[in-house]
N, CA and C atoms as a LAMMPS dump frame, in Angstrom:
ITEM: TIMESTEP
0
ITEM: NUMBER OF ATOMS
669
ITEM: BOX BOUNDS ff ff ff
-5.0000000000000000e+02 5.0000000000000000e+02
-5.0000000000000000e+02 5.0000000000000000e+02
-5.0000000000000000e+02 5.0000000000000000e+02
ITEM: ATOMS id mol type element x y z
1 1 1 N 398.393 -278.308 470.633
2 1 2 C 399.777 -278.038 470.288
3 1 3 C 400.007 -278.241 468.809
4 2 1 N 399.411 -279.239 468.234
5 2 2 C 399.59 -279.542 466.805
6 2 3 C 399.06 -278.446 465.949
7 3 1 N 397.802 -277.935 466.275
8 3 2 C 397.217 -276.885 465.576
9 3 3 C 398.075 -275.583 465.619
10 4 1 N 398.642 -275.325 466.763
11 4 2 C 399.479 -274.145 466.92
12 4 3 C 400.731 -274.279 466.046
13 5 1 N 401.257 -275.491 465.957
14 5 2 C 402.41 -275.679 465.149
15 5 3 C 402.14 -275.443 463.68
16 6 1 N 400.951 -275.865 463.2
17 6 2 C 400.567 -275.657 461.809
18 6 3 C 400.403 -274.179 461.546
19 7 1 N 399.821 -273.47 462.43
20 7 2 C 399.606 -271.971 462.234
21 7 3 C 400.914 -271.271 462.164
22 8 1 N 401.862 -271.662 463.095
23 8 2 C 403.147 -271.016 463.114
24 8 3 C 403.905 -271.334 461.776
25 9 1 N 403.868 -272.587 461.346
26 9 2 C 404.545 -272.987 460.112
27 9 3 C 404.03 -272.257 458.892
28 10 1 N 402.681 -272.097 458.812
29 10 2 C 402.036 -271.345 457.747
30 10 3 C 402.532 -269.896 457.718
31 11 1 N 402.663 -269.381 458.926
32 11 2 C 403.061 -267.988 459.06
33 11 3 C 404.472 -267.783 458.582
34 12 1 N 405.369 -268.806 458.882
35 12 2 C 406.755 -268.713 458.45
36 12 3 C 406.863 -268.811 456.971
37 13 1 N 406.093 -269.719 456.348
38 13 2 C 406.11 -269.878 454.892
39 13 3 C 405.625 -268.578 454.187
40 14 1 N 404.552 -267.979 454.783
41 14 2 C 404.017 -266.728 454.215
42 14 3 C 405.089 -265.612 454.343
43 15 1 N 405.794 -265.595 455.362
44 15 2 C 406.834 -264.578 455.59
45 15 3 C 407.978 -264.792 454.583
46 16 1 N 408.399 -266.064 454.367
47 16 2 C 409.469 -266.316 453.429
48 16 3 C 409.082 -266.051 452.001
49 17 1 N 407.848 -266.178 451.643
50 17 2 C 407.385 -265.921 450.279
51 17 3 C 406.981 -264.455 450.059
52 18 1 N 407.025 -263.666 451.065
53 18 2 C 406.672 -262.199 450.921
54 18 3 C 407.893 -261.508 450.289
55 19 1 N 407.808 -261.182 448.986
56 19 2 C 408.878 -260.574 448.29
57 19 3 C 408.76 -259.032 448.157
58 20 1 N 407.718 -258.505 448.699
59 20 2 C 407.558 -257.054 448.676
60 20 3 C 407.31 -256.571 447.273
61 21 1 N 406.347 -257.125 446.605
62 21 2 C 406.045 -256.798 445.265
63 21 3 C 405.422 -255.38 445.12
64 22 1 N 405.828 -254.636 444.136
65 22 2 C 405.235 -253.295 443.881
66 22 3 C 403.883 -253.446 443.279
67 23 1 N 402.994 -252.574 443.686
68 23 2 C 401.59 -252.601 443.239
69 23 3 C 401.534 -251.989 441.841
70 24 1 N 402.099 -252.689 440.859
71 24 2 C 402.077 -252.27 439.437
72 24 3 C 401.285 -253.281 438.64
73 25 1 N 400.386 -252.771 437.772
74 25 2 C 399.605 -253.669 436.978
75 25 3 C 400.218 -253.845 435.605
76 26 1 N 400.957 -254.914 435.436
77 26 2 C 401.536 -255.28 434.144
78 26 3 C 401.247 -256.75 433.944
79 27 1 N 400.022 -257.083 433.519
80 27 2 C 399.521 -258.453 433.449
81 27 3 C 400.451 -259.415 432.751
82 28 1 N 400.589 -260.596 433.382
83 28 2 C 401.398 -261.669 432.773
84 28 3 C 400.615 -262.999 432.896
85 29 1 N 400.857 -263.888 431.963
86 29 2 C 400.182 -265.158 431.975
87 29 3 C 401.177 -266.17 432.501
88 30 1 N 400.769 -266.91 433.541
89 30 2 C 401.69 -267.901 434.163
90 30 3 C 401.424 -269.311 433.651
91 31 1 N 402.327 -270.203 433.959
92 31 2 C 402.186 -271.567 433.517
93 31 3 C 401.068 -272.352 434.17
94 32 1 N 400.486 -271.826 435.208
95 32 2 C 399.345 -272.42 435.873
96 32 3 C 398.012 -272.014 435.206
97 33 1 N 398.093 -271.239 434.151
98 33 2 C 396.905 -270.752 433.457
99 33 3 C 396.187 -269.582 434.054
100 34 1 N 396.914 -268.937 435.046
101 34 2 C 396.276 -267.747 435.71
102 34 3 C 397.009 -266.509 435.274
103 35 1 N 396.253 -265.41 435.313
104 35 2 C 396.794 -264.073 434.995
105 35 3 C 397.174 -263.374 436.328
106 36 1 N 398.351 -262.898 436.413
107 36 2 C 398.848 -262.141 437.598
108 36 3 C 399.112 -260.724 437.143
109 37 1 N 398.96 -259.812 438.151
110 37 2 C 399.158 -258.373 437.866
111 37 3 C 400.535 -258.068 437.452
112 38 1 N 401.577 -258.851 437.95
113 38 2 C 402.944 -258.678 437.494
114 38 3 C 403.704 -259.977 437.752
115 39 1 N 404.941 -259.984 437.274
116 39 2 C 405.73 -261.194 437.37
117 39 3 C 406.21 -261.52 438.793
118 40 1 N 406.229 -260.475 439.61
119 40 2 C 406.635 -260.63 441.048
120 40 3 C 405.622 -261.496 441.752
121 41 1 N 404.347 -261.277 441.47
122 41 2 C 403.293 -262.034 442.093
123 41 3 C 403.327 -263.489 441.663
124 42 1 N 403.821 -263.748 440.492
125 42 2 C 403.976 -265.165 440.021
126 42 3 C 404.961 -265.853 440.891
127 43 1 N 406.08 -265.175 441.249
128 43 2 C 407.09 -265.774 442.132
129 43 3 C 406.553 -266.071 443.47
130 44 1 N 405.7 -265.151 443.97
131 44 2 C 405.105 -265.347 445.275
132 44 3 C 404.16 -266.561 445.27
133 45 1 N 403.413 -266.669 444.253
134 45 2 C 402.566 -267.834 444.091
135 45 3 C 403.301 -269.126 444.041
136 46 1 N 404.408 -269.186 443.269
137 46 2 C 405.218 -270.358 443.119
138 46 3 C 405.862 -270.757 444.464
139 47 1 N 406.248 -269.731 445.263
140 47 2 C 406.829 -269.972 446.573
141 47 3 C 405.838 -270.514 447.537
142 48 1 N 404.695 -269.844 447.608
143 48 2 C 403.665 -270.265 448.624
144 48 3 C 403.055 -271.566 448.304
145 49 1 N 402.832 -271.88 447.036
146 49 2 C 402.222 -273.113 446.617
147 49 3 C 403.269 -274.239 446.402
148 50 1 N 404.562 -273.856 446.462
149 50 2 C 405.646 -274.819 446.249
150 50 3 C 405.49 -275.554 444.891
151 51 1 N 405.247 -274.725 443.89
152 51 2 C 405.103 -275.348 442.531
153 51 3 C 406.045 -274.609 441.607
154 52 1 N 406.337 -275.217 440.528
155 52 2 C 407.222 -274.625 439.499
156 52 3 C 406.336 -273.73 438.583
157 53 1 N 405.877 -272.55 439.038
158 53 2 C 405.064 -271.663 438.24
159 53 3 C 405.932 -270.598 437.696
160 54 1 N 405.869 -270.432 436.402
161 54 2 C 406.691 -269.439 435.707
162 54 3 C 405.865 -268.559 434.779
163 55 1 N 406.405 -267.471 434.362
164 55 2 C 405.681 -266.576 433.382
165 55 3 C 405.86 -267.163 431.975
166 56 1 N 404.745 -267.301 431.278
167 56 2 C 404.831 -267.839 429.911
168 56 3 C 404.506 -266.778 428.877
169 57 1 N 403.877 -265.639 429.311
170 57 2 C 403.592 -264.58 428.355
171 57 3 C 403.439 -263.209 429.067
172 58 1 N 403.897 -262.172 428.439
173 58 2 C 403.744 -260.864 428.993
174 58 3 C 402.418 -260.242 428.657
175 59 1 N 401.373 -260.997 428.94
176 59 2 C 400.016 -260.5 428.602
177 59 3 C 399.043 -261.301 429.359
178 60 1 N 397.784 -260.916 429.27
179 60 2 C 396.682 -261.649 429.874
180 60 3 C 396.579 -262.999 429.258
181 61 1 N 396.224 -264.046 430.012
182 61 2 C 396.165 -265.37 429.523
183 61 3 C 395.053 -265.459 428.408
184 62 1 N 394.074 -264.627 428.438
185 62 2 C 392.94 -264.685 427.523
186 62 3 C 393.368 -264.346 426.08
187 63 1 N 394.394 -263.506 425.99
188 63 2 C 394.827 -263.015 424.624
189 63 3 C 396.159 -263.568 424.243
190 64 1 N 396.802 -264.383 425.047
191 64 2 C 398.176 -264.833 424.76
192 64 3 C 398.167 -265.819 423.637
193 65 1 N 397.03 -266.437 423.295
194 65 2 C 397.017 -267.397 422.185
195 65 3 C 397.278 -266.722 420.862
196 66 1 N 397.102 -265.418 420.713
197 66 2 C 397.243 -264.687 419.496
198 66 3 C 398.722 -264.349 419.23
199 67 1 N 399.537 -264.512 420.162
200 67 2 C 400.975 -264.106 419.978
201 67 3 C 401.708 -265.111 419.12
202 68 1 N 402.795 -264.69 418.503
203 68 2 C 403.64 -265.55 417.704
204 68 3 C 404.819 -265.972 418.518
205 69 1 N 405.096 -267.237 418.551
206 69 2 C 406.223 -267.776 419.296
207 69 3 C 407.42 -268.055 418.371
208 70 1 N 408.571 -267.738 418.748
209 70 2 C 409.778 -268.101 417.98
210 70 3 C 410.317 -269.412 418.344
211 71 1 N 411.256 -269.883 417.615
212 71 2 C 411.81 -271.226 417.918
213 71 3 C 412.984 -271.097 418.95
214 72 1 N 413.177 -269.879 419.501
215 72 2 C 414.24 -269.675 420.485
216 72 3 C 413.746 -270.142 421.836
217 73 1 N 414.582 -270.746 422.559
218 73 2 C 414.221 -271.245 423.901
219 73 3 C 414.496 -272.706 424.13
220 74 1 N 414.391 -273.134 425.331
221 74 2 C 414.625 -274.489 425.711
222 74 3 C 413.268 -275.274 425.868
223 75 1 N 413.231 -276.512 425.476
224 75 2 C 412.023 -277.316 425.574
225 75 3 C 411.55 -277.49 427.008
226 76 1 N 410.232 -277.502 427.133
227 76 2 C 409.631 -277.702 428.479
228 76 3 C 408.598 -278.789 428.34
229 77 1 N 408.313 -279.504 429.462
230 77 2 C 407.286 -280.551 429.463
231 77 3 C 406.047 -280.074 430.076
232 78 1 N 404.926 -280.236 429.397
233 78 2 C 403.663 -279.818 429.925
234 78 3 C 402.979 -280.931 430.751
235 79 1 N 402.012 -280.575 431.536
236 79 2 C 401.291 -281.535 432.357
237 79 3 C 400.478 -282.493 431.5
238 80 1 N 400.343 -282.227 430.245
239 80 2 C 399.617 -283.148 429.334
240 80 3 C 400.559 -284.162 428.697
241 81 1 N 401.824 -284.189 429.192
242 81 2 C 402.736 -285.189 428.65
243 81 3 C 403.435 -284.878 427.369
244 82 1 N 403.162 -283.643 426.876
245 82 2 C 403.818 -283.257 425.653
246 82 3 C 404.946 -282.297 425.853
247 83 1 N 405.943 -282.372 425.001
248 83 2 C 407.13 -281.525 425.087
249 83 3 C 406.909 -280.329 424.15
250 84 1 N 406.998 -279.163 424.728
251 84 2 C 406.816 -277.888 423.943
252 84 3 C 408.175 -277.296 423.653
253 85 1 N 408.262 -276.61 422.506
254 85 2 C 409.54 -276.064 422.038
255 85 3 C 410.16 -275.074 423.022
256 86 1 N 409.265 -274.349 423.704
257 86 2 C 409.671 -273.349 424.719
258 86 3 C 408.514 -272.97 425.542
259 87 1 N 408.769 -272.128 426.587
260 87 2 C 407.692 -271.733 427.45
261 87 3 C 406.568 -270.94 426.697
262 88 1 N 406.925 -270.286 425.669
263 88 2 C 405.943 -269.537 424.843
264 88 3 C 404.926 -270.46 424.242
265 89 1 N 405.397 -271.563 423.637
266 89 2 C 404.495 -272.542 423.052
267 89 3 C 403.644 -273.232 424.157
268 90 1 N 404.201 -273.359 425.319
269 90 2 C 403.429 -273.95 426.45
270 90 3 C 402.305 -272.994 426.827
271 91 1 N 402.65 -271.66 426.816
272 91 2 C 401.731 -270.722 427.119
273 91 3 C 400.516 -270.617 426.215
274 92 1 N 400.785 -270.854 424.921
275 92 2 C 399.71 -270.889 423.966
276 92 3 C 398.754 -272.061 424.24
277 93 1 N 399.372 -273.189 424.625
278 93 2 C 398.567 -274.381 424.895
279 93 3 C 397.714 -274.078 426.158
280 94 1 N 398.351 -273.412 427.146
281 94 2 C 397.617 -273.085 428.398
282 94 3 C 396.446 -272.167 428.132
283 95 1 N 396.591 -271.311 427.155
284 95 2 C 395.5 -270.353 426.839
285 95 3 C 394.251 -271.157 426.353
286 96 1 N 394.501 -272.187 425.592
287 96 2 C 393.398 -272.984 425.086
288 96 3 C 392.867 -273.978 426.143
289 97 1 N 393.741 -274.379 426.997
290 97 2 C 393.324 -275.349 428.071
291 97 3 C 394.071 -274.996 429.306
292 98 1 N 393.418 -274.41 430.226
293 98 2 C 394.043 -273.918 431.458
294 98 3 C 394.524 -275.049 432.387
295 99 1 N 394.097 -276.278 432.101
296 99 2 C 394.556 -277.427 432.906
297 99 3 C 396.015 -277.806 432.469
298 100 1 N 396.497 -277.361 431.386
299 100 2 C 397.856 -277.652 430.916
300 100 3 C 398.827 -276.643 431.633
301 101 1 N 399.717 -277.197 432.43
302 101 2 C 400.638 -276.377 433.129
303 101 3 C 402.099 -276.943 432.96
304 102 1 N 403.023 -276.192 433.412
305 102 2 C 404.453 -276.635 433.348
306 102 3 C 404.715 -277.806 434.279
307 103 1 N 405.096 -278.917 433.731
308 103 2 C 405.398 -280.095 434.578
309 103 3 C 406.891 -280.08 434.968
310 104 1 N 407.712 -279.739 433.971
311 104 2 C 409.21 -279.715 434.284
312 104 3 C 409.901 -279.062 433.095
313 105 1 N 411.12 -278.64 433.351
314 105 2 C 411.947 -278.113 432.28
315 105 3 C 412.582 -279.27 431.529
316 106 1 N 412.774 -279.075 430.247
317 106 2 C 413.378 -280.188 429.412
318 106 3 C 412.318 -281.042 428.787
319 107 1 N 412.757 -282.077 428.196
320 107 2 C 411.876 -283 427.441
321 107 3 C 411.103 -283.849 428.446
322 108 1 N 409.87 -284.241 428.013
323 108 2 C 409.075 -285.122 428.783
324 108 3 C 409.697 -286.576 428.718
325 109 1 N 409.665 -287.229 429.808
326 109 2 C 410.225 -288.595 429.821
327 109 3 C 409.295 -289.51 429.047
328 110 1 N 409.908 -290.416 428.284
329 110 2 C 409.148 -291.404 427.505
330 110 3 C 408.598 -292.478 428.417
331 111 1 N 407.326 -292.851 428.233
332 111 2 C 406.681 -293.87 428.992
333 111 3 C 406.772 -295.192 428.251
334 112 1 N 406.923 -296.259 428.939
335 112 2 C 406.929 -297.572 428.314
336 112 3 C 408.366 -297.89 427.842
337 113 1 N 408.522 -299.095 427.211
338 113 2 C 409.789 -299.545 426.771
339 113 3 C 410.001 -299.437 425.261
340 114 1 N 409.112 -298.679 424.577
341 114 2 C 409.163 -298.618 423.162
342 114 3 C 410.413 -297.82 422.742
343 115 1 N 411.163 -298.369 421.798
344 115 2 C 412.333 -297.629 421.261
345 115 3 C 411.956 -296.995 419.939
346 116 1 N 410.771 -297.1 419.458
347 116 2 C 410.361 -296.528 418.202
348 116 3 C 409.925 -295.126 418.376
349 117 1 N 409.09 -294.835 419.345
350 117 2 C 408.586 -293.502 419.544
351 117 3 C 409.578 -292.561 420.132
352 118 1 N 409.486 -291.305 419.706
353 118 2 C 410.406 -290.303 420.216
354 118 3 C 409.632 -289.064 420.758
355 119 1 N 410.195 -288.293 421.585
356 119 2 C 409.489 -287.101 422.042
357 119 3 C 409.404 -286.06 420.916
358 120 1 N 408.164 -285.525 420.807
359 120 2 C 407.882 -284.55 419.734
360 120 3 C 407.659 -283.166 420.285
361 121 1 N 408.298 -282.171 419.676
362 121 2 C 408.037 -280.79 420.033
363 121 3 C 406.685 -280.371 419.559
364 122 1 N 405.911 -279.662 420.421
365 122 2 C 404.565 -279.231 420.066
366 122 3 C 404.645 -278.039 419.091
367 123 1 N 405.083 -278.298 417.905
368 123 2 C 405.148 -277.281 416.867
369 123 3 C 404.211 -277.679 415.705
370 124 1 N 403.261 -276.828 415.394
371 124 2 C 402.208 -277.234 414.472
372 124 3 C 402.658 -277.01 412.99
373 125 1 N 403.04 -278.138 412.37
374 125 2 C 403.356 -278.134 410.928
375 125 3 C 402.652 -279.365 410.363
376 126 1 N 401.321 -279.241 410.128
377 126 2 C 400.444 -280.38 409.803
378 126 3 C 400.896 -281.183 408.587
379 127 1 N 400.69 -282.467 408.67
380 127 2 C 400.958 -283.38 407.558
381 127 3 C 399.778 -284.333 407.491
382 128 1 N 399.532 -284.814 406.234
383 128 2 C 398.418 -285.715 405.997
384 128 3 C 398.893 -287.103 405.81
385 129 1 N 398.322 -288.06 406.526
386 129 2 C 398.763 -289.481 406.488
387 129 3 C 397.864 -290.321 405.648
388 130 1 N 398.292 -291.537 405.311
389 130 2 C 397.554 -292.422 404.472
390 130 3 C 396.238 -292.917 405.087
391 131 1 N 396.098 -292.699 406.386
392 131 2 C 394.788 -293.15 407.026
393 131 3 C 393.81 -292.03 407.058
394 132 1 N 394.091 -290.922 406.387
395 132 2 C 393.188 -289.79 406.341
396 132 3 C 393.264 -288.851 407.531
397 133 1 N 394.171 -289.137 408.413
398 133 2 C 394.246 -288.319 409.653
399 133 3 C 395.34 -287.195 409.431
400 134 1 N 395.1 -286.07 410.079
401 134 2 C 396.08 -284.957 410.006
402 134 3 C 396.889 -284.974 411.342
403 135 1 N 398.155 -285.013 411.264
404 135 2 C 399.058 -284.971 412.402
405 135 3 C 399.766 -283.667 412.506
406 136 1 N 400.061 -283.288 413.752
407 136 2 C 400.681 -281.952 414.028
408 136 3 C 401.96 -281.732 413.351
409 137 1 N 402.771 -282.776 413.176
410 137 2 C 404.028 -282.601 412.467
411 137 3 C 404.543 -284 412.07
412 138 1 N 405.647 -284.061 411.409
413 138 2 C 406.197 -285.356 410.985
414 138 3 C 406.53 -286.236 412.076
415 139 1 N 406.986 -285.69 413.227
416 139 2 C 407.366 -286.494 414.391
417 139 3 C 406.134 -287.254 414.915
418 140 1 N 404.999 -286.559 415.001
419 140 2 C 403.754 -287.178 415.518
420 140 3 C 403.273 -288.289 414.592
421 141 1 N 403.489 -288.039 413.304
422 141 2 C 403.049 -289.053 412.334
423 141 3 C 403.971 -290.335 412.44
424 142 1 N 405.245 -290.148 412.634
425 142 2 C 406.171 -291.265 412.818
426 142 3 C 405.791 -292.054 414.055
427 143 1 N 405.425 -291.391 415.107
428 143 2 C 405.03 -292.04 416.345
429 143 3 C 403.726 -292.928 416.131
430 144 1 N 402.849 -292.369 415.34
431 144 2 C 401.626 -293.08 415.016
432 144 3 C 401.938 -294.337 414.195
433 145 1 N 402.947 -294.229 413.322
434 145 2 C 403.396 -295.336 412.507
435 145 3 C 404.025 -296.438 413.287
436 146 1 N 404.525 -296.07 414.478
437 146 2 C 405.06 -297.076 415.39
438 146 3 C 404.005 -298.063 415.836
439 147 1 N 402.769 -297.564 416.028
440 147 2 C 401.649 -298.4 416.45
441 147 3 C 401.082 -299.125 415.22
442 148 1 N 401.107 -298.423 414.081
443 148 2 C 400.543 -299.054 412.844
444 148 3 C 401.457 -298.756 411.671
445 149 1 N 402.141 -299.758 411.281
446 149 2 C 403.188 -299.641 410.228
447 149 3 C 402.601 -299.267 408.853
448 150 1 N 401.264 -299.415 408.664
449 150 2 C 400.699 -299.085 407.395
450 150 3 C 400.454 -297.595 407.154
451 151 1 N 400.678 -296.812 408.24
452 151 2 C 400.496 -295.377 408.158
453 151 3 C 401.721 -294.771 407.571
454 152 1 N 401.559 -294.011 406.477
455 152 2 C 402.664 -293.319 405.819
456 152 3 C 402.256 -291.871 405.518
457 153 1 N 403.205 -291.067 405.2
458 153 2 C 402.942 -289.677 404.896
459 153 3 C 402.523 -289.508 403.475
460 154 1 N 401.417 -288.718 403.302
461 154 2 C 400.835 -288.532 401.906
462 154 3 C 401.305 -287.21 401.381
463 155 1 N 401.122 -286.147 402.234
464 155 2 C 401.555 -284.807 401.795
465 155 3 C 401.668 -283.88 402.957
466 156 1 N 402.307 -282.733 402.721
467 156 2 C 402.379 -281.672 403.736
468 156 3 C 401.065 -280.965 403.878
469 157 1 N 400.722 -280.469 404.991
470 157 2 C 399.413 -279.767 405.191
471 157 3 C 398.361 -280.699 405.657
472 158 1 N 397.237 -280.091 406.002
473 158 2 C 396.125 -280.843 406.531
474 158 3 C 395.469 -281.677 405.466
475 159 1 N 394.826 -282.804 405.804
476 159 2 C 394.153 -283.666 404.876
477 159 3 C 392.886 -282.922 404.378
478 160 1 N 392.641 -283.044 403.097
479 160 2 C 391.458 -282.287 402.51
480 160 3 C 390.289 -283.197 402.246
481 161 1 N 390.471 -284.512 402.347
482 161 2 C 389.401 -285.417 402.053
483 161 3 C 389.244 -285.775 400.622
484 162 1 N 390.135 -285.258 399.722
485 162 2 C 389.984 -285.539 398.278
486 162 3 C 390.26 -287.039 397.925
487 163 1 N 391.076 -287.671 398.806
488 163 2 C 391.413 -289.059 398.553
489 163 3 C 390.196 -289.975 398.63
490 164 1 N 389.153 -289.523 399.33
491 164 2 C 387.972 -290.372 399.441
492 164 3 C 387.06 -290.251 398.21
493 165 1 N 387.223 -289.13 397.493
494 165 2 C 386.337 -288.914 396.292
495 165 3 C 386.635 -289.851 395.175
496 166 1 N 387.841 -290.473 395.142
497 166 2 C 388.236 -291.39 394.063
498 166 3 C 387.362 -292.651 394.107
499 167 1 N 387.077 -293.163 395.309
500 167 2 C 386.264 -294.317 395.421
501 167 3 C 384.824 -294.112 395.108
502 168 1 N 384.281 -292.947 395.345
503 168 2 C 382.871 -292.679 395.14
504 168 3 C 382.526 -292.413 393.709
505 169 1 N 383.48 -292.064 392.867
506 169 2 C 383.206 -291.723 391.49
507 169 3 C 383.128 -292.934 390.614
508 170 1 N 383.536 -294.112 391.133
509 170 2 C 383.535 -295.303 390.286
510 170 3 C 382.137 -295.93 390.21
511 171 1 N 381.285 -295.741 391.219
512 171 2 C 380.006 -296.418 391.266
513 171 3 C 379.059 -296.024 390.136
514 172 1 N 378.908 -294.7 389.828
515 172 2 C 378.046 -294.235 388.751
516 172 3 C 378.447 -294.903 387.406
517 173 1 N 379.764 -295.058 387.154
518 173 2 C 380.195 -295.547 385.89
519 173 3 C 379.613 -297.02 385.653
520 174 1 N 379.615 -297.801 386.757
521 174 2 C 379.122 -299.19 386.65
522 174 3 C 377.65 -299.166 386.271
523 175 1 N 376.898 -298.313 386.903
524 175 2 C 375.454 -298.191 386.585
525 175 3 C 375.226 -297.777 385.216
526 176 1 N 376.041 -296.815 384.722
527 176 2 C 375.948 -296.32 383.363
528 176 3 C 376.183 -297.453 382.355
529 177 1 N 377.203 -298.259 382.658
530 177 2 C 377.623 -299.313 381.766
531 177 3 C 376.437 -300.326 381.658
532 178 1 N 375.845 -300.651 382.786
533 178 2 C 374.715 -301.596 382.745
534 178 3 C 373.548 -301.059 382.003
535 179 1 N 373.333 -299.714 382.133
536 179 2 C 372.24 -299.073 381.432
537 179 3 C 372.374 -299.104 379.926
538 180 1 N 373.642 -298.821 379.512
539 180 2 C 373.974 -298.785 378.039
540 180 3 C 373.834 -300.199 377.504
541 181 1 N 374.304 -301.15 378.239
542 181 2 C 374.264 -302.56 377.801
543 181 3 C 372.82 -303.039 377.596
544 182 1 N 371.961 -302.695 378.57
545 182 2 C 370.589 -303.063 378.502
546 182 3 C 369.875 -302.427 377.329
547 183 1 N 370.215 -301.148 377.088
548 183 2 C 369.564 -300.389 376.043
549 183 3 C 369.933 -300.896 374.649
550 184 1 N 371.165 -301.278 374.43
551 184 2 C 371.634 -301.691 373.138
552 184 3 C 371.279 -303.125 372.817
553 185 1 N 371.037 -303.943 373.772
554 185 2 C 370.758 -305.326 373.528
555 185 3 C 369.245 -305.596 373.271
556 186 1 N 368.402 -304.747 373.84
557 186 2 C 366.976 -304.967 373.741
558 186 3 C 366.424 -304.876 372.344
559 187 1 N 366.94 -303.992 371.429
560 187 2 C 366.371 -303.954 370.075
561 187 3 C 366.63 -305.21 369.275
562 188 1 N 367.748 -305.932 369.585
563 188 2 C 368.085 -307.155 368.826
564 188 3 C 367.023 -308.23 369.091
565 189 1 N 366.517 -308.323 370.271
566 189 2 C 365.474 -309.274 370.636
567 189 3 C 364.195 -308.972 369.929
568 190 1 N 363.864 -307.631 369.856
569 190 2 C 362.614 -307.176 369.236
570 190 3 C 362.702 -307.397 367.787
571 191 1 N 363.88 -307.203 367.154
572 191 2 C 364.048 -307.317 365.733
573 191 3 C 363.876 -308.74 365.178
574 192 1 N 364.134 -309.688 366.035
575 192 2 C 364.073 -311.148 365.663
576 192 3 C 362.638 -311.589 365.465
577 193 1 N 361.7 -310.892 366.043
578 193 2 C 360.287 -311.275 365.929
579 193 3 C 359.77 -311.194 364.542
580 194 1 N 359.943 -310.076 363.813
581 194 2 C 359.456 -310.013 362.404
582 194 3 C 360.077 -311.112 361.544
583 195 1 N 361.328 -311.491 361.728
584 195 2 C 361.952 -312.526 360.855
585 195 3 C 361.243 -313.86 361.048
586 196 1 N 360.881 -314.221 362.254
587 196 2 C 360.183 -315.518 362.512
588 196 3 C 358.791 -315.491 361.864
589 197 1 N 358.093 -314.336 361.915
590 197 2 C 356.749 -314.211 361.305
591 197 3 C 356.82 -314.375 359.778
592 198 1 N 357.808 -313.78 359.21
593 198 2 C 357.963 -313.876 357.777
594 198 3 C 358.277 -315.269 357.297
595 199 1 N 359.044 -316.033 358.038
596 199 2 C 359.356 -317.429 357.687
597 199 3 C 358.063 -318.27 357.723
598 200 1 N 357.271 -318.075 358.775
599 200 2 C 356.06 -318.863 358.89
600 200 3 C 355.089 -318.57 357.734
601 201 1 N 355.014 -317.285 357.305
602 201 2 C 354.146 -316.882 356.212
603 201 3 C 354.529 -317.55 354.93
604 202 1 N 355.835 -317.611 354.64
605 202 2 C 356.396 -318.22 353.423
606 202 3 C 356.072 -319.715 353.369
607 203 1 N 356.181 -320.383 354.498
608 203 2 C 355.94 -321.811 354.622
609 203 3 C 354.448 -322.12 354.291
610 204 1 N 353.583 -321.252 354.805
611 204 2 C 352.179 -321.464 354.585
612 204 3 C 351.812 -321.286 353.095
613 205 1 N 352.443 -320.354 352.417
614 205 2 C 352.203 -320.118 350.977
615 205 3 C 352.613 -321.366 350.182
616 206 1 N 353.746 -321.928 350.512
617 206 2 C 354.225 -323.11 349.781
618 206 3 C 353.271 -324.265 349.95
619 207 1 N 352.809 -324.453 351.217
620 207 2 C 351.907 -325.627 351.456
621 207 3 C 350.613 -325.432 350.687
622 208 1 N 350.096 -324.203 350.66
623 208 2 C 348.844 -323.914 349.948
624 208 3 C 348.969 -324.188 348.471
625 209 1 N 350.151 -323.819 347.933
626 209 2 C 350.339 -324.011 346.485
627 209 3 C 350.37 -325.486 346.151
628 210 1 N 351.079 -326.265 347
629 210 2 C 351.2 -327.682 346.791
630 210 3 C 349.837 -328.394 346.842
631 211 1 N 349.042 -327.967 347.83
632 211 2 C 347.679 -328.551 347.958
633 211 3 C 346.819 -328.256 346.759
634 212 1 N 346.953 -327.072 346.204
635 212 2 C 346.192 -326.676 345.039
636 212 3 C 346.526 -327.527 343.834
637 213 1 N 347.83 -327.758 343.636
638 213 2 C 348.331 -328.543 342.558
639 213 3 C 347.824 -329.978 342.61
640 214 1 N 347.803 -330.543 343.839
641 214 2 C 347.345 -331.906 344.039
642 214 3 C 345.829 -331.998 343.733
643 215 1 N 345.068 -330.987 344.179
644 215 2 C 343.637 -330.931 343.984
645 215 3 C 343.273 -330.874 342.489
646 216 1 N 344.008 -330.085 341.74
647 216 2 C 343.774 -329.987 340.301
648 216 3 C 344.081 -331.288 339.576
649 217 1 N 345.127 -331.954 340.021
650 217 2 C 345.528 -333.248 339.357
651 217 3 C 344.483 -334.321 339.635
652 218 1 N 343.92 -334.295 340.856
653 218 2 C 342.813 -335.292 341.21
654 218 3 C 341.625 -335.054 340.332
655 219 1 N 341.159 -333.831 340.091
656 219 2 C 340.012 -333.53 339.226
657 219 3 C 340.264 -333.943 337.833
658 220 1 N 341.515 -333.734 337.383
659 220 2 C 341.799 -334.11 335.984
660 220 3 C 341.725 -335.633 335.816
661 221 1 N 342.147 -336.398 336.836
662 221 2 C 342.151 -337.835 336.81
663 221 3 C 340.687 -338.334 336.771
664 222 1 N 339.843 -337.735 337.567
665 222 2 C 338.46 -338.173 337.621
666 222 3 C 337.691 -337.806 336.332
667 223 1 N 338.048 -336.805 335.67
668 223 2 C 337.398 -336.39 334.463
669 223 3 C 337.726 -337.391 333.356
């Protein structure tokens, strides 16, 4: 009896979701990441699966990532927990990752008790932060700063890595300074050697002269 009830129920659901769609091929990309032959079939799928499946692009899901989305529309929440500016932006995300689907209309609910972080629209306007990371927009950077107050905005656009080159250019200068210092000081040590030799030679000459004078005086006395 239970099996019969399930079969009957499934038949009723199928009948309720039968919208009599026309067999026309006008591919659309739905929020579940699938391509349907037309928008009517999307409604049938949403009804039969009892899910909030909607059309996100009037094209095949494989090519929808190339389309340009406008800022017109209401925000929607994706299954990845991100709030997208509109269903078109969600569709672009779905093209790249089919697992991202429509979770609900409106902004995604904030998790946790943090009053610092805010919901960010998935609109790509990259900014470079002081930690060398590129964030999708100013809002995402501010949320990151909530976890780490040392993170600040450096510039608009993606990080280029030029900030790291400043630290690496200082090392060669230190080596060069040591090299110059060693080179300039070594001749002074070498030059001092001839001076010492000359002094010793002069002293020997004086001693020899004194000895000769004494020897001559002794001979004169003996004579």
